[in-house]
N, C-alpha and C positions, 0 to 999 in steps of 0.2 A: 701571510694572508693580507691582501689589501682591504681597505675600509669598504664596507658594504655601500653600494650605490642604490638609492631608492628607485631610480629609473630602471636599472638592471633587475631589481627585485620585481618590479611591476611587469617587465617583459617576460621574466621567467614564470611568474604567476599566470599570466595570460597564455603563455605557450603551453603550460600544463593543462589549463582549462580547455584549450582548443584540442589538445591531444586526446583527452578522455571523451570529448564530444565527437571527435572524428572516429574514435573507437565505437561509440554508440551508433553513429550513422552506418558504420560498416556492418554491425549486427543487423540493423533494420534492412539493409540492402541485400544481405546474404542469407538470412534466416529462412528456415523451411516452414515453420509452424506459424499459424495466425496469432497464437498467444504471445509470440515474441515479436514478429514483424508487424503485426497490426495492433494488438493490445499493448505491446511494448513493456511486458513484464520482465525486465532485465535491468542490469546496471553495469557500469564500467568504472574502473578506478585505476589510479597510478600510485605506487608506493616507492619510497626510497630504498636503499640497500638494506636498511634496518627493518623494513616492513612498515614504516610509518606512512599512513595514507596522506598523499600530497594533494590529490584532487579527485573529485567524483564527477562523472558525467551528469547531465541534466536528465536523469532517469529516475528510477524508483527511490524515493527518499527513505523508505523503510529498510533499504539495504545499507544505508549510510553507516550505521554503527556496527554492522556485522563483518565488514571487511577486516578490521583489526583482529578479530578472533579467528577468522579463517587463516590469516597470515601467521598468527601465532601457532596454530595447529600444524601448518606445513613446516615452519621453521623448527619447531620442536621435534617433529618426526624425522626430518631429514638433515638435522644439524651435521655439518661436515660432509654431506653428500649432495650438495647443490652445485650443478655443473652447467656449463654452456650447452644449450640444446635441450635441457630438461623442460617439461611441462607437467604441472601437478593438477590433480582434480580431487574434489571432495564434495560431499553433501550431508554427511552424518550430523544431525542436530546436536549430538552429544560429543562431537569432536570438531568444532569449528563451523558447523553449518547452521541452517535455520529450520528448514524442513526438507524432505527428500527431493521434492520437485526442483528446488533451487540448487542447481549444480554449479560449482565454482570451477573455472578454468584459470589457472594461475601460471604465468610465465616469467621466470627470472630473466633479467636483462644483464648481459655481460659486455664489458669492453675488454677484449683479450680474455684473460683468465680472472679478471676482477669483477665481482658482483657489483652492479651499478644501480639496480632498481628492480621493480616488479610491475607487471601488468596484470590486471584482474578483470575478468568478465564473469558475471553470474547471471543465469537465466532460468526461468521457470520452464521445466520440461513438460511436454504434453502427457507423458506417461513415464513412470519409473517402476512399473510392475506392481506387485502386491495384489490384494484381494479384489480391487475394483479398477476398471479403466480410468485413467487419469490420476490414480493414486491419491485422490483428494477427499475421500469420504469422511464425513463428520463422525460416522458411527464406528470407526476403527477404535480399538480399545488399548492397543499397544503398538509400539514402533515396528514390531516385527510383521505386522499385517500391512504396513503402508508401502512397502516396496524395497528396492535395493538400497542398502546403506553402503556408502563409499567413504571409508576413512581416507585420510590423506594418502594418495597414491601417485606414482609417476605414470602419467599417460604417455609421456615421451622420456626416454632415458638417453641423454647425450645425443639427441636427434633421432633415435630409433623409436618408432611407435610401439607401444605395448599392445600387440594384437590380441593378447589374452583378454584384456579388458574390453576391447571392441567386440570380440566374439561373444563374450559373456553378456554384454549389454544387448547385443543383437538378438540373443536367444531369450532374454528375460523382460524385454519391454514389448508392448503390443504394436507400437508404430516406430520401429527402429530407424526408418528413413528420416522421419521428422526429428527424432531425438538426436541421432548421431549427426544429422545435418545441422542442427542448432549448435551442437558441440563444435562443429567445424566453423560455424560463423563466429563463435566466441574465440576460437583459436585464431581465426583471421584477424579479429579485432585486436587481440593481444599482439600479434605480429606487426600490425600497422602501428600500434602504440610503441612497440619496441623500436621501430625504425625512427619515429619522430623523437623518441627519448634519446637515442644515440646521436641524433643530429644536435640536440642540446649539449650532450657530453662533448662532442667534437668542437662545438662553438665556444663553450665556456671552460671546459676541463672539469673532471669529476670532483676534484678538491674544492674548486670554487662553487660548483653546484651544491655540493653537500652543505657548505656554509650557508648558502642562500636558502636551501631547503629548511634548515633549522630556523633561519630568520623568518621564513614564511609561516612555519608552524607557530612560532612565538608571536608573530603579527596577528594571526587569527585568535590566539589565546588572549592577547592584550585587548583586542577589540571586543571579544566576548565578555571579558571581565569588566570592561568599561560600560557595556550595556547593562550587565547584571547589577553593577554598583549603583546605577541610577534607579534601581527598583527599591521599594521600601523594605527594610529588614522586617522579618517576622515569619510566621508559619501560616500556610494557607492550604486548606484541604478540600478535596472534592471526591465524591463517590458516584460512579456511574454503574450500570448493570448490564450484563449479558442476559438474554432471555433464558438461557439454559444450555446444556451441552448436547441435546438431542436424545438423551436418555432420561434426564430429569429436568423438568421445567422450573425448578427452584431457581430464582434469580441468583446470579453469581456476581458479587460486588467486585469492582475494580476501584480500589481506594488509593489515592496518592496524597501525600502531604509534602508540600514544597517548603523547604526552609531556606530563606534568603539571609545570608550573613555577609555583608560587605560585597565583595566581588565573586562570591562562590554560591553555588546552589546545590542543595541536596534534595533528591527525589526519593521519598520513602514510600514503598508500596505495602508496608505492614497494614494488615486489616483486609487485604484482598482475599478472594476466595481460595479455598484449597484446590490443589490439583484435581482435575475431574476425570471421569471415565472416558468421555468422548475426546475427539481429536482436536479440540480447540486450545489446548495448552500452549503456552508461549515459552520458548527458550529464553534464557537470560540475554543472549546476544540480540534477540529480536526485541525484547523489552528495552534493552539499551538503545537500539535504533529508534524505536518509537518515542522514547524520552528525549533523545537528542534532537530529533526532527521537530518535536513540538516546541522546544525552546528556540530552535533555529527559525521557526516560522514567525517568531515574535521580535526578531532582532533585525538589524540592518541587512539588506540584501547583498551588499557589496563585501560582506565578510566571506573569505574563501572557504569552501567546503573541504576542510582537511582535518587531520587528527587534532590540531590545536583547538578546534571547537569543543572537543570533549573534555579538555583539561579542567575547566572550572566546575564541571558537573559530576557529582557523586551520586550513584544509584544504589539503593538498598532494596533488594527484592528477596524475601525469605524463600529458602529452598522448599520444594514440595508444594508451592502455591501455583495458581494458574499463570502467574507471571514469571515463574522460575521452575519449570518442570524438571523432575528427576526421572531418570531411566527406570522402567521402559515406557513411560507415558507417551501417548499418541499425540502428534503435533501437526498432522497434515493440514488441518484447517485452522492453524493458529492465527491466521490473519484476522479472523473475527475478533479475537482478543486484542490483537495489536491495534485495531481501529478503536476499540473501547479504551485502550490505554491512552491513545491520542485524545479522545474525547474527555477523559478524566483530567489529563494534563491541561487541556484547553480550559476546562471548568475552573481549575485552580489558578491558571494564569490570568483568567478574566478578572480575578480579584486583585491582581498585581498590576496589570496593564489593560484596564477595561477598554481603552480606546483602540486596542489592536486586535482583540479577539472576537471572532464571529460566533454566533450561536451554533449549536450542534448541526452537523451535516447529516447526510442520510444514514450514517452509521458504518460507512465503508462499503466496498463493493460486494455484490452477491456473485457467487460462483454457481452457474447453472451448467451442469454437465449431462450430455446425452451421448450414449455410446451403444454400439451394436455392430452388426456385420452387413456389408453390402451383398448384392446378389452373387458376386463372385467369392463370397466368404471372407474377403479382406476386411479387417477391422476399421472402424472409424471412431474417433473420439472428439466430441465437441467440448471444449472447456471455455465457456463464455463468461467473461468477467464483466459484469455490468457496473458502470460508474454512474453515480447519481447526482447529488446536489450539494451546494454549500449553504450554510445557514446565513441568515441576515447579518449584515456587517454593521459596525458602528456608524458608518456613513453611506451605506449603499445596500440595495437589496442583495439577497443571495443569488447564486448563479445556478441555472438549470442545466441538467444533463452534462455534468462536467466531472472530471476525476476528483476524488477525495484529496484534500490538501496533503495527505501523507503519501500520495502516489504521484505518478506522472504518466498516467495510462490513458487508454482510449477504448471506447466500445468497439467491438468487432463489427466491421461493415457487413450489413445483411447480405450483400451480393457475394462477398467472399465466403461467408458461412454456407450459404445455399449452394454455391458452385462446387464446394469441396465435400459436402456431406449430404446424406439423404434426409435432410431436415428442412422444413419450411418455416419461415418467420412470418406470422400472420398479423402481428401487431407490434408496433414500436413507436412510442410517443409519450408525451407528457400527460399527466393526469390532473384534471381540474380539481380544485378545492383541497389540495394536499399540502400546500406550502403553509408553514406556520405563520400566523398573522403577527404583524409588528409594525412599528414605525417604518422599519425596513423588513419586508417579508422574506421568508426563507425561499430556497429553491424548490421547484416542483418535483414531485415523484415522477419517475419514468416507469413505463410498463413494457414488457416484452413477452410475446406469446409464440411458442414453438409448436410444431406438429411433427411427430415421428412418422416418416414415410417408408422406411425400409420394411420389407416383408415380415421379418421375424421380430420386429419391435426391438427393445433393448432396455438399457438401464438408465434411470433418471437419478441424478444426485443434485440436491440443492443444499447450499450452505449460505443461509441468510440469517438476519437478526433484526432487532428493532420491531418485532411484531407485538411485543408486550410493553416495552419501554421506549416510548416515542422520543425522537430527538428533541432535546430541551431547548427552550428559548432563553434569552438573556434580557436583563433590564426591563422585565415586564412583557417580553415577547412570548408568544404562545408556542407550544410544541408543534412539530410537524405531524402529519398523518403516519400511522404505523404501516409497516410492510405487510403484504398479503401474498399468499401462494394458492393456486387453484389447479386441480386436475380436471381436464375437459374430456368427457366421454359422451359422444353424441351431443344431446341437448342438456346433459347433466353437468353441473359445475360443483365439484367437491373441494372444500377447503383442505389444504395440506399444512402440516407443521413447517416451521421455518428451517428445520434441518431434517432431510429425508433421503434415504436410499431405497429405491424400489424398482421393480421391473414394470415396464409398460408395453402394451401391444401396439402394433401398427395402427396409425390413425389417431392415437391419443394425443391430446393437446395439453400443454402446460403453460400457465401464465404466472409470471412473477411481477408484482408491483413493489418497487422499492419504497422505502419510507420517504416522506417529504421532510425538508429541513426546517429547523426551528427559526422563529422570528426574533428580531432584535428591537427592543423598545415597545412602549405602549401602543397597541394597535389603534387606539382612539386618537393618537397623535399623527397618524399617517395622513398625508395630503389626500383629501377626497378626490382630487383630480387623478392621482395615481391609482386609487381604488377603481375609479371609473375606467381608466385605461386597462386595468387588469380584467375587468368585466368584459369590455369590448374585445379584448384579445382572447377571451374564453379561458383565462387562467383561473378565474373564480366565478362562481355563480352569483346572481343577484341576492339570493338568500344568504350566501356566505358573506357577501359585502355587508349586508344588514346585521347579521349575527355577530361577526367577528370585528368589524370596523365601525359599526354604527353609521353606515353610509347607505342612504336609500336612493336607489336608481329607478328613475321613471323613464321608460323607453331607453333612449341613448343619452340621457342627461341626469345630472344629480338633482334630486329634490332637496334644495337648500334648506327649506324650512323644516321638513321632516328630519333631515340629517342633523340639523342643529339641535332640535328637540331631543332626538335619540341620544346624541352624544352628551348633551347636558345632563341627561338622566343616567349616564354611565354606560350606555351601549347595550345592545341586545344580549351580548355575551355575559353581561353582569346581571342579567335577569330583568332588565328594564322593559 
C-alpha cells in the first residue's frame, strides 16, 4: 500500500459528498408524494463494504445516527447471503428502524463478486397502513396499531423483484401509488449512487479506496476529538419537558447530563421520563441520532458527516424510558420527543459553548394530517409538516419560518397541497408578538389554517407540543409564545389539545399556531432602532415593544426620553 496522499483523500471525500447529494436530488426529482419531494423528509447515505457510513446527503439530520443500526440489522439477518442484484428494505423500529413511516431501501454495491459498499435511502411514507391514515397518530398505544412492520427483507434477490412484498404493500396501504412510487425513487437514488461509487472503484481500485475510507473515518474522529478537547471538562445537565403524551398532560422530563473528559463526551439521559402510553416514545437509534446531530451543530462545519463523528460520543439511555422504548411501545410520533432531546442537548451545550448555542426554537415541526375520501371514493391523505423558527442567537436574531436545526425540511407549498387534495388553506403567515424578546429576538410563530372541503369530511390528526412549556430563552432572553390549536365551526372557535385524533365534517376549519422561539440576551439591551424596525414591520405591537423592551414608540419614531426613563426603571416587563 502506498502512503496516503492528502490531495487524494480530499478528492475522495468530496466525491462521496457529491455522490450522496446526487442521490438526494434524484429522490426529489422522482418522488411521488409531497412529503418526500416538497417537504423533503428523507435521507441518503453511502457506506463501505463493512457497513460503516462514509457520507450522508444534506438531508434530514435526524436520520444521521440511524443508518448504522439499519446496516447492522441487514448484515446480521443476511450474513452469507448478500449477492449482486440484491436490494433490502426494513422499517421495524425494533430491528434497525426508527418508526414505521421511515422505510429504508438499502442496495449493496458489487464489483464482480466482491462486495464493495452500500447505498442507503430512507424516506417517510405517506401511509403504512394501521388504524389511521398516515399511520402517524399520537394516540396509538402499541406498535401493532401503527401499520406494517417490515423486518430486514430482500426486496430484490439477485436482481429478481420480490412481488410478494409489492402485492402485500399494495393491499395494505391506503395510497399504494404514492408509497410504492417513493420506494421506486429511493431505489433509483441507490442505483445512481451505485454507478458513481463504481466509478470511484474503477479509478482508484477497491484496496486503495478501503484504505482511504478508513483514513476518512479517522480524520472525522480526530477533528471531533480536537473540538471536544477544547471544551472545559466537567458535567453539565439540562432538563426540558414535553407537554404530555396525549393521554396524560403530566409533563414528561427529558433530562441529559453531558460529561466532558478530555476528547470524549458522554450523554447520559438518566432521569428522563418513563416510557409512555402514547406514540411519542423514541427508539434508541433515534435518540442516538438526535444526540449526535446536537453535538454536530456545535462544531466545525467542514468535518465530514460519517461514522467517525460518532466515535468520541457515548450515549446512555435507560431501557423502558421515553428515550429508549421497549417493545411493544408505540413510536409513530416519536419526532416530538426527538426535538425535545435536541432542545435538552442544546440547553446543556449552552453551558459549555455559550457563544455557539441559540435559544430554543419552536420545539420541532408540527404534523397536521387531514384525510378522507374524494367524490370517486379514492382516498386522500394530507401529511403536512410545519416548520417554524429558530431562537435568538448569540450574535443575531432568530430566523422566521424555517426548518428546525435538527431537520432540513420545507413547508409544503399551498398550491401543491390544494391542487392534490380537497383541502383549502385559508391562512398561512407569521404571527405578531410571538417571538421571545431578547437582545437578539427569537423567530416568530407561523400559523396555518385548513378547511376540509370533501363531502364526507374526514379525520384530523395533530401532533404538536410546546403549548404548556414555552421555548426557553438564554442569557436573560424571554421565552417565545406557546403553540395553539383551534377547531373552527361556523363562527365558533374551539381550543383543541396539542395532540388529537378526531373526525371532522365537511366545512370544518382547523388552525394551528406554532410556538414562537426564545430570545437571547437581556431585552433591555436590544437596540431601540431594531425594536422600532420590528414595530414598523408589524412583527411586534407598540405595547409589546413597551412591555418587553422598554421602548416607547410615538407614531413612527422612538420617544427617546420616555424610553430612557422606562429602561432606567427596569422596563415595563419588570413591573416599572
